[in-house]
C-alpha positions as CSV (number, residue, x, y, z in Angstrom):
1,M,0.0,-0.2,0.1
2,I,1.5,3.4,-1.2
3,A,-0.2,6.8,0.2
4,D,1.3,10.3,-0.3
5,S,-0.9,12.2,2.9
6,D,-2.3,11.1,6.6
7,T,-6.0,10.9,6.0
8,R,-4.7,8.4,2.4
9,W,-2.7,6.3,5.1
10,K,-5.4,6.0,7.4
11,W,-7.8,5.4,4.3
12,G,-5.4,3.1,2.5
13,A,-4.1,0.9,5.6
14,L,-8.1,0.2,6.7
15,T,-9.1,-0.6,3.8
16,A,-5.9,-3.5,3.1
17,R,-7.1,-5.1,6.7
18,R,-10.9,-5.0,5.6
19,I,-9.7,-6.9,2.6
20,A,-7.5,-9.2,3.9
21,P,-7.2,-9.3,7.8
22,E,-4.5,-11.7,8.2
23,A,-2.6,-10.0,5.5
24,R,1.4,-9.0,5.2
25,I,1.2,-5.0,4.8
26,D,4.5,-3.6,3.8
27,G,3.5,0.1,3.5
28,F,4.4,3.0,1.2
29,L,4.7,6.8,1.9
30,L,5.4,8.4,-1.6
31,R,7.9,11.5,-0.6
32,G,6.1,15.3,-1.3
33,R,4.6,18.1,0.8
34,A,2.0,16.2,2.7
35,T,4.1,12.8,3.9
36,P,2.9,12.5,7.4
37,T,5.1,12.4,10.2
38,P,5.2,9.3,12.9
39,R,3.0,10.6,15.0
40,Q,0.2,10.7,12.3
41,L,0.4,7.6,10.8
42,A,0.6,6.1,14.9
43,E,-2.6,8.1,15.4
44,V,-4.1,5.8,12.4
45,G,-4.3,2.7,14.8
46,V,-2.8,0.1,12.4
47,P,0.3,-2.0,12.5
48,V,1.2,-2.5,9.1
49,D,4.7,-4.2,8.2
50,G,7.1,-1.8,7.3
51,V,7.3,1.7,6.4
52,R,9.3,3.1,4.0
53,E,9.7,6.4,2.1
54,V,9.9,6.4,-1.8
55,T,9.8,8.0,-5.0
56,A,7.3,6.8,-8.0
57,A,10.1,5.5,-9.7
58,E,11.8,3.9,-6.3
59,F,7.9,2.6,-5.3
60,I,7.8,0.8,-9.2
61,G,11.5,-0.7,-8.3
62,E,10.1,-2.3,-5.3
63,I,6.5,-3.7,-7.3
64,E,9.0,-5.2,-9.6
65,H,11.0,-6.9,-7.1
66,E,8.2,-8.8,-5.0
67,P,5.6,-10.6,-5.2
68,Y,2.4,-8.8,-4.3
69,D,-0.9,-10.2,-4.5
70,V,-2.3,-7.2,-4.3
71,V,-1.1,-2.9,-5.2
72,L,-3.5,-0.3,-3.3
73,L,-3.0,3.2,-4.6
74,A,-4.2,5.4,-1.4
75,L,-2.9,8.6,-4.0
76,V,-4.0,11.5,-5.7
77,G,-5.3,11.2,-8.6
78,G,-3.1,12.0,-10.6
79,A,-0.4,10.2,-9.2
80,V,-2.5,7.3,-9.6
81,Q,-2.5,7.6,-13.1
82,A,0.8,8.3,-13.2
83,M,1.5,4.8,-11.2
84,L,-0.8,3.1,-13.5
85,H,1.3,4.4,-16.7
86,G,4.5,3.2,-14.2
87,L,3.7,-0.2,-13.6
88,A,1.5,-1.2,-16.4
89,P,5.3,-1.8,-18.6
90,L,6.5,-4.0,-16.1
91,W,4.0,-6.6,-16.6
92,R,3.5,-6.7,-20.6
93,T,5.7,-10.0,-21.3
94,T,3.6,-11.7,-18.3
95,E,0.6,-12.8,-17.1
96,R,1.0,-13.0,-13.6
97,R,0.5,-9.7,-12.5
98,P,-0.9,-8.1,-8.6
99,V,-4.5,-6.7,-7.9
100,I,-4.1,-2.6,-8.5
101,G,-6.5,-0.9,-6.3
102,T,-8.0,3.0,-5.4
103,G,-10.2,4.4,-4.5
104,Y,-11.1,7.9,-1.9
105,V,-10.9,8.6,1.1
106,G,-13.7,10.7,1.5
107,V,-17.0,12.5,0.9
108,V,-16.6,12.7,-3.4
109,Y,-17.6,17.0,-3.7
110,E,-15.3,18.3,-6.4
111,K,-14.1,17.3,-9.4
112,L,-16.0,14.0,-9.8
113,A,-14.9,13.4,-13.8
114,D,-11.2,15.1,-13.6
115,G,-10.4,12.4,-10.4
116,L,-12.1,9.1,-11.2
117,L,-10.9,8.9,-15.1
118,L,-7.1,9.7,-13.0
119,R,-8.0,6.2,-11.1
120,H,-9.3,4.7,-14.2
121,G,-7.0,2.0,-15.1
122,A,-7.0,0.4,-11.6
123,D,-9.0,-3.1,-11.2
124,I,-10.5,-2.2,-8.2
125,V,-12.1,1.6,-8.0
126,I,-13.8,1.5,-4.8
127,A,-16.9,3.6,-4.1
128,N,-17.5,4.7,-0.4
129,S,-21.7,4.0,-0.7
130,R,-24.2,3.4,-3.0
131,H,-24.3,7.0,-4.2
132,D,-21.2,7.2,-5.5
133,A,-20.8,3.3,-7.6
134,E,-23.5,4.8,-9.3
135,R,-21.9,8.2,-9.9
136,F,-18.6,6.4,-10.6
137,R,-20.3,4.2,-13.6
138,A,-21.9,7.2,-15.0
139,V,-18.6,8.9,-15.3
140,Y,-16.4,5.9,-16.8
141,E,-20.1,5.2,-19.2
142,G,-20.0,8.2,-20.5
143,V,-16.6,8.8,-21.8
144,G,-17.4,4.8,-23.3
145,A,-14.3,3.4,-20.8
146,D,-15.4,0.0,-18.6
147,A,-16.7,0.8,-16.0
148,S,-16.5,-2.6,-14.5
149,A,-13.8,-2.0,-11.9
150,V,-16.6,0.2,-9.8
151,T,-17.0,-1.5,-6.7
152,E,-19.4,-0.7,-4.0
153,A,-17.9,-1.0,-0.2
154,A,-17.8,1.6,2.2
155,L,-15.3,4.0,4.4
156,P,-13.0,1.6,6.1
157,F,-12.9,3.5,9.5
158,L,-16.6,3.9,10.5
159,G,-16.7,1.7,13.6
160,G,-17.0,2.7,17.3
161,D,-20.1,1.9,20.1
162,G,-23.7,3.4,19.1
163,Y,-24.4,7.1,20.9
164,T,-27.1,7.0,23.5
165,G,-26.8,9.6,24.9
166,T,-29.5,12.0,25.5
167,D,-28.2,15.4,26.8
168,T,-25.2,17.3,25.0
169,R,-23.1,17.7,27.4
170,T,-19.9,18.0,24.8
171,V,-19.6,19.8,21.1
172,V,-16.9,18.8,19.3
173,F,-16.1,21.4,15.8
174,A,-14.5,19.1,13.9
175,A,-11.9,21.3,11.6
176,Q,-10.9,20.7,7.6
177,P,-7.4,22.5,6.5
178,S,-9.0,24.1,3.9
179,V,-12.4,24.9,4.2
180,P,-12.8,26.9,4.4
181,Q,-9.8,28.8,3.6
182,S,-10.2,32.6,3.9
183,R,-9.0,34.5,7.9
184,A,-12.9,36.1,7.8
185,D,-14.4,32.6,6.6
186,R,-12.1,30.5,9.3
187,A,-12.0,33.8,11.8
188,Y,-16.1,33.7,12.3
189,L,-16.1,30.1,12.6
190,L,-14.0,30.1,15.7
191,R,-15.8,33.0,17.0
192,R,-19.0,31.6,16.9
193,L,-17.6,27.7,18.3
194,V,-16.3,29.9,21.6
195,Q,-19.3,32.3,21.9
196,H,-21.4,28.4,21.7
197,A,-19.3,27.9,24.9
198,R,-19.4,31.0,26.5
199,L,-23.4,30.1,26.2
200,H,-23.7,26.7,27.5
201,P,-20.9,26.9,30.1
202,G,-22.1,23.8,31.6
203,R,-20.9,22.3,27.9
204,E,-17.8,20.9,27.1
205,V,-16.6,22.0,23.7
206,L,-13.5,20.9,21.4
207,L,-12.2,22.3,18.8
208,K,-10.5,18.6,16.8
209,L,-8.1,19.6,15.3
210,R,-6.1,17.5,12.1
211,S,-2.8,18.1,13.3
212,K,-0.1,20.2,15.1
213,P,2.1,22.9,14.4
214,G,4.5,21.9,11.7
215,E,2.8,18.8,10.4
216,H,0.4,19.0,7.3
217,T,-2.2,17.0,5.9
218,T,-3.6,16.2,3.0
219,H,-4.3,19.7,2.2
220,I,-1.7,22.4,3.1
221,E,-3.6,24.7,5.9
222,E,-2.3,28.8,5.4
223,L,-4.3,29.3,8.1
224,P,-4.2,27.3,10.8
225,Y,-7.2,27.6,14.2
226,Q,-4.3,27.4,16.7
227,K,-2.4,30.8,15.8
228,L,-6.8,32.2,15.3
229,A,-7.3,30.7,18.6
230,A,-4.5,31.9,20.4
231,R,-5.9,36.2,19.4
232,I,-9.2,35.1,20.6
233,E,-10.1,38.3,23.0
234,G,-10.7,37.9,26.2
235,G,-8.9,34.3,26.1
236,P,-11.1,31.5,25.8
237,P,-13.5,30.4,28.3
238,P,-12.3,28.0,30.5
239,N,-14.9,25.3,28.7
240,F,-13.4,25.6,25.7
241,R,-9.9,23.6,24.5
242,L,-8.3,22.3,22.2
243,V,-7.9,18.3,20.4
244,Y,-5.9,16.8,18.9
245,G,-5.6,12.3,18.3
246,H,-7.7,9.7,16.9
247,M,-11.3,10.8,15.7
248,G,-13.2,8.1,17.0
249,E,-11.3,8.3,20.2
250,V,-12.6,11.7,20.4
251,L,-16.2,10.4,19.1
252,D,-16.7,8.4,22.1
253,R,-17.5,10.9,24.9
254,T,-19.1,13.7,21.9
255,D,-23.1,14.6,21.9
256,L,-23.5,17.2,18.9
257,L,-20.4,17.5,15.9
258,V,-20.1,20.2,14.3
259,T,-18.3,20.8,10.9
260,V,-18.7,22.4,7.6
261,S,-18.1,19.2,5.3
262,S,-15.4,17.1,7.2
263,T,-15.8,12.9,6.5
264,A,-15.6,12.7,10.3
265,A,-19.5,13.7,9.9
266,L,-20.2,10.5,8.3
267,E,-18.1,8.4,10.7
268,S,-20.4,10.6,13.3
269,L,-23.7,9.6,12.0
270,H,-22.1,6.4,11.5
271,R,-22.7,5.7,15.4
272,R,-25.6,8.1,15.5
273,I,-24.3,11.0,17.4
274,P,-26.4,13.8,16.4
275,T,-24.6,15.8,13.7
276,A,-25.0,19.2,12.0
277,V,-23.3,20.3,9.0
278,L,-23.3,24.0,9.2
279,T,-25.3,26.5,6.5
280,D,-23.9,30.3,8.1
281,L,-21.0,30.3,4.9
282,G,-23.9,29.2,2.9
283,V,-24.6,25.5,0.9
284,R,-22.0,25.7,-1.6
285,E,-19.7,23.3,-3.9
286,V,-16.4,25.6,-2.9
287,L,-17.1,24.5,0.4
288,G,-18.1,20.5,0.0
289,N,-21.5,21.4,2.5
290,H,-23.5,20.9,-0.7
291,H,-23.1,17.2,-0.3
292,F,-25.6,17.1,3.2
293,L,-28.7,17.7,0.9
294,G,-31.0,15.9,2.4
295,S,-29.4,14.3,5.0
296,G,-31.4,16.2,8.1
297,C,-28.2,17.5,9.1
298,L,-27.5,20.8,7.6
299,A,-28.1,23.2,10.2
300,S,-26.4,27.0,11.7
301,W,-24.9,27.9,14.6
302,D,-28.0,30.2,15.5
303,Q,-29.7,27.0,15.7
304,L,-27.1,25.0,17.8
305,D,-27.2,27.6,20.2
306,A,-30.7,27.7,20.8
307,G,-30.3,23.5,21.7
308,H,-31.5,22.1,18.2
309,R,-30.2,18.4,17.8
310,P,-30.4,17.8,13.7
311,P,-31.9,14.6,13.1
312,A,-30.5,12.2,10.6
313,D,-32.6,11.2,7.5
314,E,-32.6,7.2,7.0
315,E,-32.4,7.1,3.4
316,W,-30.3,9.4,2.8
317,L,-27.5,7.4,5.4
318,A,-28.1,4.4,3.1
319,R,-27.6,5.1,0.4
320,Q,-24.5,7.4,1.9
321,G,-23.2,3.9,3.1
322,V,-23.2,4.9,6.2
323,A,-24.6,2.1,7.4
324,A,-26.4,3.2,10.6
325,D,-28.6,0.1,10.5
326,G,-26.2,-2.3,11.4
327,S,-24.7,-4.3,7.6
328,Y,-21.2,-2.2,7.7
329,D,-19.6,-6.0,8.9
330,T,-20.7,-6.8,4.9
331,A,-19.8,-3.6,4.2
332,F,-16.8,-5.2,2.5
333,D,-17.6,-8.2,1.1
334,A,-17.6,-7.2,-2.7
335,V,-14.4,-5.7,-2.5
336,R,-13.3,-8.7,-1.1
337,K,-15.1,-11.3,-3.7
338,R,-13.7,-8.8,-6.6
339,V,-10.3,-9.5,-5.5
340,T,-10.5,-13.1,-4.7
341,A,-12.0,-13.2,-8.3
342,L,-9.2,-11.4,-10.1
343,L,-6.3,-13.6,-8.1
344,G,-8.3,-16.6,-9.6
345,R,-8.1,-16.2,-13.0
346,P,-4.9,-17.7,-14.9
347,G,-3.4,-14.3,-15.7
348,L,-4.8,-10.2,-15.8
349,P,-5.2,-7.8,-18.3
350,P,-2.8,-5.8,-19.6
351,V,-3.0,-1.9,-17.0
352,A,-5.0,0.4,-19.6
353,P,-6.1,4.0,-18.4
354,Y,-8.4,6.3,-20.0
355,Y,-6.3,9.0,-20.2
356,T,-3.5,7.5,-22.5
357,S,-0.9,9.4,-25.5
358,A,-3.4,9.0,-27.7
359,T,-6.7,10.4,-25.7
360,A,-5.6,13.0,-23.4
361,P,-2.0,14.3,-25.3
362,G,-2.2,17.4,-23.7
363,Y,-2.8,16.7,-20.6
364,L,-1.1,13.0,-19.5
365,P,2.5,14.9,-20.5
366,G,1.7,16.7,-17.3
367,I,0.6,14.4,-15.2
368,L,3.6,11.9,-15.2
369,A,6.4,14.7,-15.5
370,R,5.5,16.0,-12.0
371,H,6.1,12.0,-11.1
372,R,9.4,12.0,-13.1
373,L,8.0,8.9,-15.2
374,D,8.1,10.4,-18.2
375,G,10.8,8.0,-19.9
376,T,13.5,9.7,-17.4
377,R,13.2,7.4,-15.2
378,T,16.4,6.5,-12.8
379,T,17.6,3.8,-11.7
380,T,17.3,3.0,-7.6
381,D,20.3,0.6,-8.2
382,V,23.1,2.4,-6.5
383,T,25.1,1.5,-3.1
384,G,27.9,2.4,-0.7
385,V,28.8,6.5,-0.8
386,R,26.6,6.9,-3.9
387,R,24.1,6.5,-1.3
388,V,24.4,8.3,1.3
389,L,25.3,10.7,-0.3
390,R,22.3,10.8,-2.9
391,D,20.3,10.2,0.2
392,A,21.7,13.6,2.0
393,V,21.3,15.7,-1.0
394,R,17.8,14.5,-1.2
395,E,17.1,15.1,2.4
396,A,18.2,18.6,2.0
397,A,16.0,19.3,-1.2
398,R,13.0,18.1,0.5
399,G,13.6,20.0,3.4
400,A,13.8,23.1,1.3
401,Y,11.1,22.1,-0.6
402,R,8.7,21.4,1.9
403,H,9.8,25.1,3.8
404,G,9.0,26.7,0.5
405,V,5.3,25.0,0.4
406,Q,4.4,25.1,3.7
407,R,6.3,28.5,5.0
408,V,7.0,31.2,2.4
409,A,4.4,30.4,0.1
410,P,1.5,31.2,2.0
411,V,3.3,34.0,3.9
412,I,4.2,35.6,0.2
413,R,-0.2,34.5,-1.1
414,R,-0.9,36.5,2.0
415,M,1.3,39.4,1.2
416,G,-0.8,39.1,-1.8
417,E,-4.2,39.9,-0.9
418,L,-2.7,43.0,1.0
């Protein structure tokens, strides 16, 4: 399994365990700006049999020399497409190859066609719900591509005890790194959260953050709530605090989950915890909260301040793969069945993505070049002093790159907004 961020590691590692609970899992981290830290990996709580950080070319070299049964690409769409094209030549002269799977880490509310076509070519494209499976097939069939890889399942990290509370004692706001983006909107949400804590001094009000200062996740967070919280006028009330850690452990004590559009809402709904998807900033595609239309969860801070606990719509839950009805134990049966069937074939067909030099000559080359899989792949067979020097140079370059992306670029962008 290879992942390029903490959230995709979480999805990939847990999906691998859902597919084959007793199998050996080798974990790889694709080197980049969002490479997770050891703390972020540990937070997922899914042990694997080894973790290595690699480039795209190095990962392909590993797959070439190891007899894996399944390769799970828990990557952003462009990286999946690059890997598919990089892996395809390995098996042109042999029928034996691993089953290749991919999917999405959560709610798919933007770039549906773009992301799906970048994932086409995998043997299994996992849909996290019936709703997603129908949309995925429609996209593939709409361009005349094979849609048989689309396989319905559910988010692999749903679970935990069902909620049985009746009082709102603990309110959790699940923050997102890039939604909303503007300082004004993020400051507004924080102000309302703090106001809720002051209006309800008997409640514990928690701001659940994805990453600690210096860490990064799938999306770069330019305006972290930690900095905004440090500027709360008069300081935060005693019943308000910031929390980190495993989302499941936070949900264990949650009576009301509030968010803009975080996948945490689906985790909460799976447990039947009252869940509110905020409308204060509008119901807009750019926020992702339009995905929850019909859920019964849309609400404003004014309503929550007044004591509203949104009731979720049962039919909507079923279509979204939340499995609040108790059917989650069978959610991955179709994926396991497809993997078994593919492994049982005498030979798998060549890897054949929809995007080729014929169908996307102005798009595909840039994707491959971004991951240095455009014909300039370099060998990984270096030893001794050369390996030490190479690794040292790479580490220095990676540090400089991350500093530029995570520290310098946000400052320049903010200065440009002045």
